[in-house]
N, C-alpha and C positions, 0 to 999 in steps of 0.2 A: 581440348578447350578453349575455346575465343577469350583472348586479356582484354580490357579497354577502363583505360585511363581516362578519367576527365577532371581537367582542368586540374589537377593534379599539384600540389603546392604543398613542399615542404620550410620551416622556417623558425630554426636556432637562436633563442634566446643569447644575443652578445653575453658572456662572462663582464667582460670589461664595463665600467659605470660609465656610462653615454653615448658607448659605441650602438653603432645602428644594429638591428639585427642579421644576421644570415642567413639570406633566402638559400639553402640549397640547391629544393626543386621551385622551378618556381613557372608555375602554370602549361603541364604538361596534360596533351591532349592526342594520344595516340591507341590504336586498337592491334594490339596482333595477333595473326592467325590461327587457329585453333590448330597444330600436330608443325608448329614452324619453328624454328632455330632461331630467334631475332638477339642478335648484342645491342647490350650498351653499350656506346665506345668516345671515350671521351680522356682529356689529361685530367692529374691526380684533383678535386678538389669540385667536376662539373658537378656532382649529383648524380652519377652511374649507384652509388653503391648502396646511396639512402634510398633512391630509387626501389632500388631489391630490396629491402627491408620492408620499404613500406608495400610491397608487393606482400611479402610472408607473414605480416603479422607484427613484426616487430616494433618496428617506428609505425607513429599512429601522425596519417598527414595533419596539415593544421586545415589545408586547403583539397575539395574536390574531391571523388568519390574512384571505389578499384570498384568493377563489376567480374563477374569470372562468368560465362555467360552470360546469361539475364540476370543472376542474384551481387545483390550491390551485401561485397562482405568489409570495407570499409571500416567496419566497427568488428568485423568476427575475429573471436581469438583465430592467434597463429598454429592454434593443432585442432582446428575448426574448418582450414580454409580446404585440408587435401594438399597441402604440396609438399615438394622435399626439397629441401636447403642443402649447399655444400658448399659449407666457409676454405675462403683461401688458405688458412693453414689442418684441414682436414678435421678435426676435434676428432680423431679418435679416440677410443681409452684407452694405453696403456696395456694395463691388465690383464684386458679380454687377448683372447684371441678372435681371428677374422670373424669366425663363425659365430662368435657370440657379440661382435660391431657392428655386424650384419644384421645377426635378430635379435639385440636389442629393444630398437622402435618397435616391435610386432610380439614380445615380450611387455610391453605396456600395455600395448594397446589388449591384453590378457589372448590373447591368441594362441590355439592350444600347441606343448613344448614343439610337435613333430613333424602339424601344422608350419606351423616360426622353422624347422630346421628346414625341411623341404623348399620352402619360398628364398629362404635364406642362399640352398645348392643352386636355386633356377636364377637365382639373381648375380650369384658369381661365376656361375657359366655364362652368364650374358656378356660381364666384364671380362670371361677370361681368366676369375681367379680362382678356380674350383678346384687345383693343388695347390693353393697357399691358404686351406679353410682352418686347420689348425697351430699356424705360426702366429705371434703378434708384434704389431708394428714395428716393435722394433727391430726386428726380423727382418723386413720391406723395405724395399728401394722406395724413393720418394714415388716415381709412377702406380706402382703396385699401391700403396699407402692412399695415393688418390684416387686407386678402382674403388681400395673396399669401402672409400666414402660414398661413392658414387652408386655403389648397388647397396648400401644402406641406406640411403637418398630414396634411392629404385622402388624398399621391399615393404613399402610401407603403400606402392601401386599409386604412388601421386598424380593428380589432373593434371600439375604443373613443377615442373625443374624448374630450381633456380641454380645457380653459380656464379657465386661469387670470385672472381680471379681463380678460378682453380688450376690453373697452370707457372704463377708466376712463379711460384716455386724451386721448377726443373730446372732442371739444365740446357739446353736449343736440344739436342737431339728428343729426352721426353717428350718434352714441351708439342714437338710436331710431331712421334709419337699418339700422345696423349689425346691430342686436336681431331686426329684421323680420331681416332677412342670412341669420345664425346660421342662423334656428328654418327659415326656407326650408328650406337647406342641408341641417338634421335631416334636415328631411321626407323630402326627395326622398335621403336617402343611406338613410337608416332606420339608421342608426349608432348605438348605446346612445352619448349624449354626458354627459360629465356640468362644469357649468358653475359655478365661481363668483365670486361677489359681494358684496355687502355691500350695494349697491342694491335695497330690497324691491320698485320698483314694475321694476328690470329684471328682477327674478325672477320676478314676480309678472305681467306680459307675455307672455315665451316658454317659459316650465318644465313641462312638465306635472306633475313632481313637485318639491318642495318640501323640504326637507333644513334647519328650524332650529335652529342653532347658536349658546355662550351659556359658554365659555369653557372646548370642550375637553366639553363634554354636550351630544349629542341633546336639544333640548325640545317636536319636533314633527316628527312628515312626513305629508305627505299632499296633495291636489289642494291648489295658492295658492288656489284661494275659499273653499272650504272649509276651508283653517288660518285663513282672513279669517276666514269667517261663527263659528269657533268655532273660536275659540285655547285654547290647551290650559290656560295660566297668563299671569299679567298681563303678562311680561317678551313674549313672544309679541305678545297687544296692543296693546302698548306700539311693538315693534320695528316689525310691519304697519300701512299707513294712513299715508296722505301727503291731509292735514294728520293727525298722528298722533291717535292717542284719546283721550277727557279722563276723568280720572280723579278720583274725592271718596271721603273716604272715609264711609261709611254704617253703614248698624246696620242690623239684622232681629229687628224686637219686635212676638212676637203676630201672623207668621206676613204680620207685614208689611215691605217696603223700605222705610226712612227716608235722608234723606239732607242733614242739618242735623233742621228741625222739619216739613219736607214729607215727608208720603206719597208717594212716588211711584209703588208696582207693589205689587197681591201676589204673595207668596211661599211660599206656605203651602204647596207640595209640595217646599218645603226643610226640614227634619227638621234640627232642632235637637238635638246631641247630649245627655243627660240627665245631669246636674253630680252627684251623689252624693259628699256630705260623711259620712267616722266621723265621731260624738258619743260622747264620750265619757259613758257613762250614770253618775250623781250617785252616787256611791262610801254607803251607807249608814253614816250616824252611831250606829244601838242598839249597844249596848254589846253586841260581841258576846259568845256564852254562852263558859263557861273552855275547856267540854270539849274545844269548838270549833276546830278550826284551817283559819281560810282562807286557804283555798292557788289562790283560781281566780284568772283577772286578772275585771276586772270587763270588764259585757258590754257589746257593739257594736253599739249600735245607724245604722243608715242613715234617711237624715232626706234627700227628693226636694226640689228648688229649691223656690219656686213656680210656675207655669205662664208667669208671664208671662218669659222668659230673654230673654235677651240673644245677637247674636253680629256682635263688628265686621269690618265686611267694608268692601273696595273695589269702589268702582262704577266697573264703565268702560263710558262713550257712548261710540258715533265718532258724528264729527260730524254724517254724514248722519242721524244720528237724531234729529235734534229737528225736531219740528214746533210753526211762530209758534202757539200758541193761550189768544185773553186769558182764557179761565178754566182752562191748562193742570197741569199738575200739579209743576211744575217753574220756578223762579225764578233766571235769571241778571242780572247785573247789568252793560250794557253797556258798554263800553269806547269802541269804537266800528265802525262798518259800513264793510264794505271791497266793494266791485263791482269780480266777476270775469267781468263776459260775462256767461254765462247763470245762475250760481250770484251769493251774495251773504256773505261771510264776517262770521258777527256775531264779534267779537273783545269778550268777556268777564270779567266776576272773578265768586267765588264762595268764600265763606269757606271750606266747606269740601275744596276740592279742592286735590290732592296733585301736577297738574300747573303747568308751566312760565307757559304760555298754555291758556286754553278757547277753543274755535272749531268756529261751529256755523256750516253748510252748507243755506241755501234757495236756493231762483229766487227770481229777480228775482224775477223779479212778482208773488213777494207782496207785498200791503203792509204795512208797518211804519208806525208812528205814529210823524213827525213830531221828535227831538229827546227820542227816549224813552232812561229814566236805567236800564228795567228791563224784561223781555217776561218775560212765560209762558209753556214749552211745554208740550206734549203729547211725552208720545216713542216710538216704534218700539222694542215689546217684543223684536224679535230683535236690535236696534243696542245696547241694553243689558248687560252682560257683569258677574257678579257673584264676583267673588276674596277668596279665603277671610286677612282681613288677616295673620296669620302664615305660612303655608303660602304663600300668593301662586298657589294651584293655584285653577283657576275652578272652580267648584261652579255655575252657573248661566247 
């Protein structure tokens, strides 16, 4: 089922007197293709869970519309939307067995008991918990409880599956296993799935499409790898990637990109806007003829700046974008070197950085001079991103 959001907005009144209302989701317009797994990604408070709750019918939009295929469901009750919803805390009934938890929504739909039991077993097999049907939630691990919650959502055979931070309560190993299971289940069922998370690694690993959000506003939509390789702005570039992207103050001068005094790369393809200033011509100091009355304003001339124009920018370099090179174009002051098996992480500093920590990732078999306090690097052009210093929008 295709989902279309048109100018979706959610405003919460502020409880404090005279304080402005909170815009949780701001004019969101996206289309979610049928049968895809789409991740809503962003930091806490960006509006991703609010968007999910509007999709489910648990929250009503302040403005805009929600379409499931061509049906407007904006004001439709949650139980009539054909959705399955999995909460962050699983919301299982502790006094019921696994089988009873899964079949509970079917019983509420007045499905015959035998049919409900058969359906519960089918979805239990799908999520691989068919051997746990007689247990109660307290007898299950966190990962098993999550599978029960997913099975219960799938039992109703929904058109849309909504998952709200479903892995946040699991440890690292279980998170990895369960996200792989979610991807498998989604592919086998073909259900359009919307997955909310603040974990960018999680989103990139399982989603077909990512929607990156900040303060209720969509920043970028696309395939995970494409967003990583081509971030729309500095926020997206910083939010995606582990370790995070290294960011420096830079300047474009005479078609070259500089960080500090070092010329990093040729950027002559970036056009710098001509800054034109209005200069008022000097007034005529001669005494005017008595009969003449001067009523015209002084002429305005335009003077172009010299060719050596500059543009301040932010330069983002991915940790994997550095190549150790004695004759490289960029110098970093080394703080320490951490060995991480197949890779080495060089922790460093630079006078023009705006990042808290600079990390360079290189292969562990690359030989580095012992005790070096400075290292020079060449850079991979496709791992260097340039952002306007004022708007923070990507320009290259």
